[in-house]
C-alpha positions in Angstrom: 6.1 16.2 11.7 9.0 15.2 9.2 11.8 14.6 11.1 9.4 13.0 13.6 8.6 10.6 11.1 12.0 9.6 9.8 12.7 9.1 14.0 9.5 6.9 14.3 10.6 4.8 11.2 14.5 4.6 11.7 13.8 3.2 15.2 10.6 0.9 13.6 13.8 -0.6 10.9 15.9 -1.3 13.3 13.5 -3.1 16.0 12.1 -4.9 13.0 14.1 -4.6 9.7 12.0 -7.3 8.0 8.7 -5.6 8.4 9.9 -2.2 7.4 11.6 -1.8 4.1 13.5 1.4 4.5 15.2 3.7 7.0 12.9 6.5 6.3 9.5 6.8 4.7 8.8 7.0 0.9 9.7 10.5 -1.1 7.1 13.0 -2.1 8.1 12.1 -5.4 7.3 8.3 -5.1 4.1 8.9 -3.4 3.4 11.0 -6.4 4.2 8.8 -9.0 2.0 5.9 -7.4 -1.2 7.9 -6.7 -1.2 9.7 -10.0 -1.6 5.9 -11.8 -5.3 5.4 -10.2 -8.5 6.6 -11.9 -9.7 8.7 -9.0 -13.0 9.7 -11.2 -14.1 5.9 -11.3 -12.6 4.8 -7.7 -15.4 4.0 -4.9 -13.2 1.9 -2.4 -9.3 1.6 -1.7 -6.9 0.1 1.3 -3.5 1.2 1.4 -1.3 -1.5 2.8 1.9 -0.6 5.0 0.5 2.9 5.6 4.0 3.7 7.6 3.8 7.2 8.5 1.7 8.2 6.0 3.7 9.7 3.6 1.5 7.9 0.7 -1.4 8.5 2.4 -1.9 12.0 2.7 -1.1 12.1 -1.2 -4.0 9.6 -1.6 -6.1 11.9 0.7 -6.2 14.6 -1.6 -7.9 12.6 -4.4 -10.4 11.3 -1.5 -14.3 12.2 -1.9 -17.1 11.8 1.3 -18.3 9.0 -0.4 -15.3 6.8 -0.6 -14.2 4.3 1.6 -10.5 3.8 2.6 -9.0 1.4 4.5 -5.7 1.7 6.1 -3.1 -1.4 6.9 0.2 -1.0 9.3 1.3 -3.3 11.4 3.7 -0.8 13.5 1.5 0.4 16.6 2.8 3.8 17.2 2.6 4.4 13.4 -1.1 2.9 13.2 -1.9 5.4 16.2 -0.4 8.1 14.6 -2.1 7.5 11.3 -5.7 7.1 13.3 -5.5 10.3 14.4 -4.5 12.2 11.1 -7.0 10.5 9.4 -9.8 9.5 11.7 -12.2 9.1 8.4 -10.4 6.2 6.8 -10.6 2.9 8.9 -7.8 1.4 10.3 -6.5 -2.2 10.4 -3.3 -3.6 11.9 -3.0 -6.8 9.9 -3.4 -6.9 5.7 -3.5 -10.5 5.8 -7.1 -10.0 7.3 -7.8 -7.7 4.2 -11.2 -9.8 2.8 -12.7 -9.9 6.6 -11.8 -5.9 7.3 -13.5 -5.4 3.7 -16.9 -7.2 4.9 -16.7 -5.3 8.5 -17.2 -2.0 5.9 -19.9 -3.5 3.7 -17.0 -3.4 1.1 -17.5 -5.7 -1.5 -14.6 -5.2 -3.7 -11.7 -2.6 -3.8 -11.4 -0.4 -7.0 -7.7 0.1 -6.0 -4.6 -1.2 -4.0 -1.7 0.7 -2.9 1.1 -1.1 -1.1 4.2 0.4 0.7 4.6 -3.7 1.7 8.5 -5.0 1.7 7.2 -8.3 -0.2 10.7 -10.0 -0.5 11.4 -9.3 3.0 8.4 -11.9 3.7 8.5 -15.5 4.5 7.4 -17.0 0.9 3.8 -18.1 2.8 3.3 -14.6 4.2 3.6 -13.3 0.6 1.4 -15.7 -1.0 -1.3 -15.0 1.5 -1.1 -11.2 0.8 -1.0 -11.8 -2.7 -4.0 -13.9 -2.5 -6.0 -11.2 -0.7 -4.9 -8.8 -2.6 -6.3 -10.7 -6.0 -9.6 -11.4 -4.2 -10.3 -7.7 -2.9 -9.7 -6.2 -6.4 -12.8 -6.1 -8.6 -11.9 -7.4 -12.0 -9.5 -4.6 -13.7 -8.9 -3.1 -10.5 -5.7 -1.8 -9.9 -2.7 -2.7 -7.7 0.1 -0.3 -7.5 2.7 -1.0 -5.2 6.6 0.0 -4.6 9.2 -2.2 -4.4 13.3 -1.9 -4.1 13.8 -4.4 -6.8 12.1 -6.2 -9.5 12.2 -9.3 -7.7 8.2 -9.4 -7.3 7.4 -9.2 -11.3 7.3 -12.9 -11.8 5.0 -13.8 -8.7 2.5 -10.3 -9.5 2.6 -11.4 -13.3 1.1 -14.7 -12.3 -1.8 -12.9 -11.1 -1.9 -9.6 -12.6 -1.5 -8.0 -15.8 1.8 -5.3 -15.2 1.1 -2.4 -17.1 4.2 -0.3 -16.0 6.9 -0.5 -13.7 8.4 3.3 -13.4 11.6 3.9 -12.0 11.7 6.7 -9.0 15.5 7.7 -8.8 14.6 10.6 -5.9 13.7 8.0 -3.6 15.5 6.5 -0.4 16.2 3.9 -1.9 15.6 4.2 -5.3 12.5 2.0 -5.9 10.0 0.7 -9.0 5.9 1.2 -9.0 4.6 -1.9 -10.2 0.9 -0.5 -11.8 -0.7 -4.0 -12.1 -4.3 -4.5 -13.0 -6.3 -7.8 -11.8 -6.8 -9.8 -15.0 -10.8 -10.0 -15.9 -11.6 -13.6 -15.4 
Protein backbone atom coordinates (compact mmCIF):
# COMPACT_ATOMS: atom_id res chain seq x y z
CA UNK A 1 0.00 0.00 0.00
CA UNK A 2 2.80 2.41 0.89
CA UNK A 3 4.51 2.19 -2.53
CA UNK A 4 1.15 2.57 -4.25
CA UNK A 5 0.35 5.63 -2.08
CA UNK A 6 3.73 7.14 -2.91
CA UNK A 7 3.17 6.69 -6.64
CA UNK A 8 -0.35 8.17 -6.51
CA UNK A 9 0.99 11.13 -4.54
CA UNK A 10 3.92 11.72 -6.89
CA UNK A 11 1.71 11.58 -10.00
CA UNK A 12 -0.78 13.96 -8.39
CA UNK A 13 2.00 16.36 -7.41
CA UNK A 14 3.33 16.34 -10.97
CA UNK A 15 -0.14 17.20 -12.33
CA UNK A 16 -0.98 19.87 -9.77
CA UNK A 17 1.88 20.94 -7.46
CA UNK A 18 -0.09 23.92 -6.09
CA UNK A 19 -2.72 21.64 -4.54
CA UNK A 20 -0.46 18.75 -3.55
CA UNK A 21 2.14 20.18 -1.21
CA UNK A 22 4.68 17.34 -1.34
CA UNK A 23 5.90 14.55 -3.57
CA UNK A 24 5.13 11.83 -0.99
CA UNK A 25 2.51 11.34 1.76
CA UNK A 26 3.10 12.51 5.33
CA UNK A 27 5.32 10.35 7.51
CA UNK A 28 4.02 8.34 10.45
CA UNK A 29 6.05 10.65 12.69
CA UNK A 30 4.16 13.70 11.43
CA UNK A 31 0.80 11.89 11.62
CA UNK A 32 1.43 10.77 15.21
CA UNK A 33 2.58 14.26 16.26
CA UNK A 34 -0.60 15.80 14.85
CA UNK A 35 -3.08 13.24 16.15
CA UNK A 36 -1.72 13.17 19.69
CA UNK A 37 -2.58 16.89 20.06
CA UNK A 38 -6.35 16.23 20.12
CA UNK A 39 -8.24 15.74 23.41
CA UNK A 40 -9.85 12.52 22.15
CA UNK A 41 -12.00 11.92 25.23
CA UNK A 42 -13.86 15.18 24.47
CA UNK A 43 -14.16 14.84 20.68
CA UNK A 44 -17.55 14.26 19.05
CA UNK A 45 -16.99 15.63 15.53
CA UNK A 46 -13.86 16.24 13.47
CA UNK A 47 -12.80 17.05 9.94
CA UNK A 48 -9.62 16.35 8.04
CA UNK A 49 -8.81 18.74 5.21
CA UNK A 50 -6.53 17.44 2.49
CA UNK A 51 -6.75 13.78 3.49
CA UNK A 52 -4.53 12.70 0.60
CA UNK A 53 -3.81 8.97 0.66
CA UNK A 54 -4.86 8.62 4.31
CA UNK A 55 -1.51 8.84 6.11
CA UNK A 56 -3.03 10.98 8.88
CA UNK A 57 -6.53 9.52 8.52
CA UNK A 58 -5.23 6.08 9.56
CA UNK A 59 -3.85 7.52 12.80
CA UNK A 60 -7.07 9.46 13.41
CA UNK A 61 -9.08 6.26 12.93
CA UNK A 62 -7.29 4.67 15.91
CA UNK A 63 -9.09 7.19 18.16
CA UNK A 64 -12.50 7.39 16.53
CA UNK A 65 -15.45 5.89 18.40
CA UNK A 66 -18.75 4.76 16.87
CA UNK A 67 -20.48 7.92 18.10
CA UNK A 68 -17.98 10.34 16.50
CA UNK A 69 -18.64 12.03 13.18
CA UNK A 70 -15.70 12.30 10.80
CA UNK A 71 -15.59 14.40 7.64
CA UNK A 72 -12.79 13.88 5.11
CA UNK A 73 -11.99 16.39 2.37
CA UNK A 74 -9.82 15.56 -0.62
CA UNK A 75 -9.91 17.29 -4.02
CA UNK A 76 -8.01 14.59 -5.91
CA UNK A 77 -10.65 12.18 -7.24
CA UNK A 78 -8.41 9.10 -7.20
CA UNK A 79 -7.24 9.71 -3.63
CA UNK A 80 -10.77 10.50 -2.43
CA UNK A 81 -12.18 7.33 -4.01
CA UNK A 82 -9.47 5.26 -2.34
CA UNK A 83 -10.22 6.90 1.03
CA UNK A 84 -13.95 6.21 0.61
CA UNK A 85 -13.17 2.50 0.12
CA UNK A 86 -10.80 2.35 3.10
CA UNK A 87 -13.00 4.46 5.41
CA UNK A 88 -16.62 3.95 4.31
CA UNK A 89 -17.82 4.90 7.79
CA UNK A 90 -16.61 8.50 7.32
CA UNK A 91 -18.29 11.16 5.21
CA UNK A 92 -16.18 12.18 2.23
CA UNK A 93 -16.25 15.46 0.32
CA UNK A 94 -14.27 17.04 -2.48
CA UNK A 95 -13.95 20.67 -1.47
CA UNK A 96 -13.09 22.10 1.95
CA UNK A 97 -14.32 25.50 0.74
CA UNK A 98 -17.78 24.06 1.47
CA UNK A 99 -16.98 22.84 4.98
CA UNK A 100 -19.91 24.59 6.68
CA UNK A 101 -22.39 23.30 4.11
CA UNK A 102 -21.07 19.74 4.42
CA UNK A 103 -21.46 19.96 8.20
CA UNK A 104 -25.11 20.93 7.77
CA UNK A 105 -25.66 17.88 5.55
CA UNK A 106 -24.32 15.70 8.38
CA UNK A 107 -26.30 17.59 11.08
CA UNK A 108 -23.12 18.80 12.76
CA UNK A 109 -23.35 22.21 14.44
CA UNK A 110 -19.69 22.62 15.36
CA UNK A 111 -16.47 20.65 15.10
CA UNK A 112 -14.26 19.91 18.08
CA UNK A 113 -11.13 19.53 15.99
CA UNK A 114 -9.95 20.06 12.42
CA UNK A 115 -6.81 18.42 11.07
CA UNK A 116 -5.26 19.82 7.92
CA UNK A 117 -2.64 18.80 5.44
CA UNK A 118 -3.59 21.55 3.01
CA UNK A 119 -0.63 23.48 1.56
CA UNK A 120 -2.16 26.86 2.48
CA UNK A 121 0.69 29.01 1.29
CA UNK A 122 0.52 27.47 -2.20
CA UNK A 123 -3.03 28.78 -2.61
CA UNK A 124 -4.14 32.14 -3.97
CA UNK A 125 -4.86 34.58 -1.13
CA UNK A 126 -8.64 34.52 -1.76
CA UNK A 127 -8.82 30.72 -1.48
CA UNK A 128 -6.62 30.80 1.62
CA UNK A 129 -8.94 33.39 3.20
CA UNK A 130 -12.06 31.37 2.32
CA UNK A 131 -10.58 28.21 3.85
CA UNK A 132 -9.53 29.95 7.06
CA UNK A 133 -12.98 31.57 7.35
CA UNK A 134 -14.65 28.16 6.90
CA UNK A 135 -12.40 26.64 9.56
CA UNK A 136 -13.13 29.45 12.04
CA UNK A 137 -16.86 29.18 11.37
CA UNK A 138 -16.83 25.37 11.75
CA UNK A 139 -14.92 25.08 15.02
CA UNK A 140 -16.57 25.40 18.41
CA UNK A 141 -15.16 28.09 20.72
CA UNK A 142 -11.95 26.62 22.11
CA UNK A 143 -11.87 23.99 19.33
CA UNK A 144 -8.52 22.92 17.87
CA UNK A 145 -7.12 23.48 14.42
CA UNK A 146 -4.10 21.23 13.91
CA UNK A 147 -2.28 21.75 10.63
CA UNK A 148 1.11 20.95 9.25
CA UNK A 149 3.02 23.30 6.98
CA UNK A 150 6.53 23.29 5.56
CA UNK A 151 7.27 26.83 6.72
CA UNK A 152 6.18 29.36 9.33
CA UNK A 153 4.56 31.63 6.73
CA UNK A 154 1.01 30.93 8.00
CA UNK A 155 1.79 32.00 11.56
CA UNK A 156 0.64 35.62 11.12
CA UNK A 157 -2.60 34.70 9.35
CA UNK A 158 -3.48 31.98 11.86
CA UNK A 159 -2.69 34.20 14.85
CA UNK A 160 -5.41 36.61 13.69
CA UNK A 161 -8.05 33.93 14.29
CA UNK A 162 -6.52 31.50 16.76
CA UNK A 163 -4.38 31.26 19.83
CA UNK A 164 -1.32 29.39 18.60
CA UNK A 165 -0.50 27.07 21.49
CA UNK A 166 2.59 25.44 20.04
CA UNK A 167 4.36 24.76 16.75
CA UNK A 168 6.40 21.59 17.13
CA UNK A 169 8.91 20.79 14.39
CA UNK A 170 8.91 17.29 12.84
CA UNK A 171 12.26 16.66 11.14
CA UNK A 172 11.39 13.06 10.22
CA UNK A 173 9.15 13.98 7.33
CA UNK A 174 9.90 14.82 3.69
CA UNK A 175 10.11 17.75 3.68
CA UNK A 176 10.43 18.45 7.42
CA UNK A 177 7.27 20.08 8.76
CA UNK A 178 5.86 22.36 11.43
CA UNK A 179 2.67 21.34 13.24
CA UNK A 180 0.52 24.33 14.14
CA UNK A 181 -1.64 23.59 17.18
CA UNK A 182 -4.18 26.41 17.27
CA UNK A 183 -7.16 26.98 19.58
CA UNK A 184 -10.12 28.98 18.36
CA UNK A 185 -10.49 32.15 20.36
CA UNK A 186 -13.51 32.21 22.66
CA UNK A 187 -15.35 35.42 21.81
